[in-house]
C-alpha positions as CSV (number, residue, x, y, z in Angstrom):
1,X,90.3,65.3,150.1
2,X,90.4,64.9,146.3
3,X,87.7,67.5,146.0
4,X,89.7,69.9,148.1
5,X,92.8,69.2,146.1
6,X,90.9,69.9,142.8
7,X,89.7,73.2,144.1
8,X,93.3,74.1,145.1
9,X,94.5,73.3,141.6
10,X,91.8,75.3,139.9
11,X,92.6,78.3,142.2
12,X,96.3,77.9,141.4
13,X,95.6,78.0,137.7
14,X,93.2,80.9,138.0
15,X,95.7,83.0,139.9
16,X,98.5,82.1,137.5
17,X,96.4,83.1,134.5
18,X,95.3,86.3,136.3
19,X,98.9,87.2,137.0
20,X,99.9,86.7,133.4
21,X,96.9,88.7,132.3
22,X,97.8,91.6,134.6
23,X,101.4,91.6,133.3
24,X,100.0,91.7,129.7
25,X,97.7,94.6,130.5
26,X,100.5,96.5,132.2
27,X,102.7,95.8,129.1
28,X,100.0,97.1,126.8
29,X,99.5,100.3,128.9
30,X,103.2,100.9,128.9
31,X,103.4,100.4,125.2
32,X,100.4,102.7,124.6
33,X,102.0,105.4,126.8
34,X,105.3,105.1,124.9
35,X,103.4,105.7,121.6
36,X,101.4,108.5,123.1
37,X,104.6,110.2,124.2
38,X,105.9,110.2,120.6
39,X,105.1,113.6,119.0
40,X,106.0,112.1,115.7
41,X,105.6,108.6,114.4
42,X,108.2,107.9,111.8
43,X,107.1,105.9,108.7
44,X,109.2,105.3,105.6
45,X,108.3,102.3,103.5
46,X,109.8,102.0,100.0
47,X,107.9,99.9,97.4
48,X,107.2,99.8,93.7
49,X,104.1,100.0,91.5
50,X,103.9,98.8,87.9
51,X,102.1,101.8,86.4
52,X,100.1,101.7,83.2
53,X,101.9,103.3,80.3
54,X,99.1,105.8,79.9
55,X,99.4,107.2,83.4
56,X,101.6,110.3,82.9
57,X,101.5,114.0,83.9
58,X,98.8,115.6,81.8
59,X,99.9,119.2,81.0
60,X,96.4,120.1,79.7
61,X,94.8,119.6,83.1
62,X,97.5,121.3,85.2
63,X,97.2,124.6,87.0
64,X,99.8,126.7,88.6
65,X,101.0,125.6,92.0
66,X,103.2,127.2,94.7
67,X,104.3,130.8,94.9
68,X,104.7,133.1,91.9
69,X,108.4,133.8,91.4
70,X,109.8,137.4,91.1
71,X,109.8,137.1,87.3
72,X,106.0,136.5,87.3
73,X,106.3,132.8,86.5
74,X,105.2,129.7,88.3
75,X,107.7,126.8,88.4
76,X,105.3,124.1,89.6
77,X,101.9,122.9,88.3
78,X,99.4,120.3,89.5
79,X,96.0,118.8,89.2
80,X,93.8,116.7,91.5
81,X,92.5,113.1,90.9
82,X,89.4,111.7,92.4
83,X,89.5,108.1,93.6
84,X,87.7,106.9,90.5
85,X,90.5,108.3,88.3
86,X,93.4,106.7,90.2
87,X,94.9,103.7,88.4
88,X,93.9,100.3,89.8
89,X,97.5,99.4,90.3
90,X,97.9,102.3,92.8
91,X,94.6,101.4,94.5
92,X,95.8,97.8,94.9
93,X,99.1,99.0,96.5
94,X,97.1,101.1,98.9
95,X,95.1,98.0,99.8
96,X,98.3,96.1,100.4
97,X,99.4,98.9,102.7
98,X,96.1,99.1,104.5
99,X,97.2,97.1,107.6
100,X,100.2,99.4,108.0
101,X,98.1,102.5,107.7
102,X,95.6,101.1,110.3
103,X,98.4,100.5,112.7
104,X,99.8,103.9,112.2
105,X,96.5,105.7,112.8
106,X,95.3,103.3,115.4
107,X,92.2,102.1,113.4
108,X,90.1,103.6,110.7
109,X,91.4,106.4,108.6
110,X,90.6,108.6,105.6
111,X,91.9,108.8,102.0
112,X,92.0,112.3,100.5
113,X,91.9,113.1,96.8
114,X,95.2,112.5,95.0
115,X,97.4,115.0,93.2
116,X,99.8,114.9,90.3
117,X,102.4,117.6,90.0
118,X,105.4,118.7,88.1
119,X,108.3,120.8,89.4
120,X,110.7,122.5,86.9
121,X,114.1,123.9,87.4
122,X,114.5,127.3,89.0
123,X,116.9,130.1,87.9
124,X,119.9,130.3,90.3
125,X,118.7,133.6,91.8
126,X,115.4,132.1,92.9
127,X,116.7,128.9,94.5
128,X,116.8,130.3,98.0
129,X,113.1,131.4,97.8
130,X,110.2,129.2,98.9
131,X,108.7,128.8,95.5
132,X,107.4,125.2,95.7
133,X,108.2,124.0,99.2
134,X,111.9,123.4,98.5
135,X,112.8,124.5,102.0
136,X,112.7,122.1,105.0
137,X,109.2,121.8,106.5
138,X,106.6,119.5,108.0
139,X,103.2,119.0,106.5
140,X,101.2,120.2,109.4
141,X,97.7,120.0,108.1
142,X,95.2,119.3,110.9
143,X,98.1,118.2,113.1
144,X,101.2,116.2,112.5
145,X,99.5,112.9,111.9
146,X,99.3,112.5,108.2
147,X,100.9,110.1,105.7
148,X,101.4,110.2,101.9
149,X,102.1,107.6,99.3
150,X,104.5,109.1,96.7
151,X,104.9,107.6,93.3
152,X,107.6,108.6,90.8
153,X,106.0,109.1,87.3
154,X,109.4,109.5,85.6
155,X,112.9,108.1,86.2
156,X,114.3,110.5,88.8
157,X,118.0,111.3,89.3
158,X,119.9,114.0,91.2
159,X,119.4,116.2,88.1
160,X,115.5,116.0,88.4
161,X,115.2,117.6,91.8
162,X,114.3,114.5,93.9
163,X,112.1,114.7,97.0
164,X,114.5,114.9,100.0
165,X,114.0,114.1,103.7
166,X,115.9,113.8,107.0
167,X,115.9,110.0,107.6
168,X,117.2,110.3,111.2
169,X,114.7,112.8,112.4
170,X,113.5,112.7,116.0
171,X,110.2,111.1,117.0
172,X,110.0,113.4,120.0
173,X,111.7,116.7,119.3
174,X,110.4,119.3,116.8
175,X,113.0,120.7,114.3
176,X,112.6,124.4,114.7
177,X,114.1,124.9,111.3
178,X,111.4,122.8,109.7
179,X,108.6,124.0,111.9
180,X,109.3,127.7,111.1
181,X,110.0,127.2,107.4
182,X,112.6,129.8,107.7
183,X,114.8,128.5,104.9
184,X,117.7,127.5,107.1
185,X,119.6,124.3,106.2
186,X,119.3,121.0,108.0
187,X,122.2,119.5,106.0
188,X,122.1,116.8,103.4
189,X,119.0,114.5,103.4
190,X,118.2,111.2,101.8
191,X,116.9,111.7,98.3
192,X,114.0,109.8,96.7
193,X,115.8,108.7,93.6
194,X,114.6,105.9,91.4
195,X,112.7,104.6,88.4
196,X,109.2,105.3,87.2
197,X,106.8,103.5,89.6
198,X,109.2,103.5,92.6
199,X,107.0,104.5,95.5
200,X,107.3,105.5,99.2
201,X,104.8,105.5,102.0
202,X,106.0,108.4,104.1
203,X,104.8,110.3,107.2
204,X,105.0,113.8,105.9
205,X,103.7,115.3,109.1
206,X,106.5,113.7,111.2
207,X,109.6,114.0,109.1
208,X,111.3,117.2,107.9
209,X,111.3,117.1,104.1
210,X,111.6,119.4,101.0
211,X,111.2,119.4,97.3
212,X,114.4,119.1,95.4
213,X,115.2,121.6,92.7
214,X,115.7,120.2,89.2
215,X,118.7,121.3,87.2
216,X,117.4,124.2,85.1
217,X,115.7,122.8,82.0
218,X,114.7,119.6,83.7
219,X,111.6,118.6,85.6
220,X,110.3,116.0,88.1
221,X,106.8,114.4,87.9
222,X,105.2,112.8,90.9
223,X,101.9,111.4,92.1
224,X,100.8,111.5,95.7
225,X,97.8,110.6,97.8
226,X,97.4,111.6,101.5
227,X,95.9,109.7,104.4
228,X,94.5,111.2,107.6
229,X,93.0,110.1,111.0
230,X,89.2,110.0,111.0
231,X,88.9,112.8,113.5
232,X,90.3,115.3,110.9
233,X,87.3,114.7,108.5
234,X,89.8,115.2,105.6
235,X,89.1,112.7,102.9
236,X,86.9,109.7,102.5
237,X,86.4,106.5,104.5
238,X,89.2,104.1,103.5
239,X,87.1,101.0,104.3
240,X,84.4,102.0,101.9
241,X,86.9,102.9,99.1
242,X,89.1,99.8,99.5
243,X,86.1,97.4,99.7
244,X,85.6,97.9,96.0
245,X,89.3,97.3,95.0
């Protein structure tokens, strides 16, 4: 009798655990499906990096960026940085954000070469033209799944043309204005204003954004590094790069 009772108890425990396991699996499937349904995964994480004093925009390395304006000039310039040239302080911050990036991409991901750029003020008659991505858009590279870490290299106010984005953008619906880059307005966005070293991990493929236009005579310097899913083959293996940080 005791033996029969013991078997009954074991069976009861087994079925109880199996039921809990089934509910867990169903919950995970439902969660995965809800993520899969999302066309855009919104990511906005503000942070700060104490930059070395020597890390500033290097005018001697810069080349023209963006479209040539009707007056024949370029109002933006940039240069690329390989991983070895990125300050250790920024690498350490990326390592701190590694778990967030892995969750966002669903596992391993790639780190592309970084860029440093400067946007300068535009004459009033050029402000409506798409000179350096100052119209609402998505960064659709391979697809919409990409993220960038932006770092302010100078104190940035309204007068320096801060990066601007639509904080309340949809995770499911495409903004036709941003998708078509037609220059139509989406209204007032949130502006990335702050001090040198203020940073933001931002899903550029998922959130409509645009470059701000500095007041004529001013400029805005910024660093960025982009992250992509492994299937894009854009960049270098994050595990390998971060293992040496």
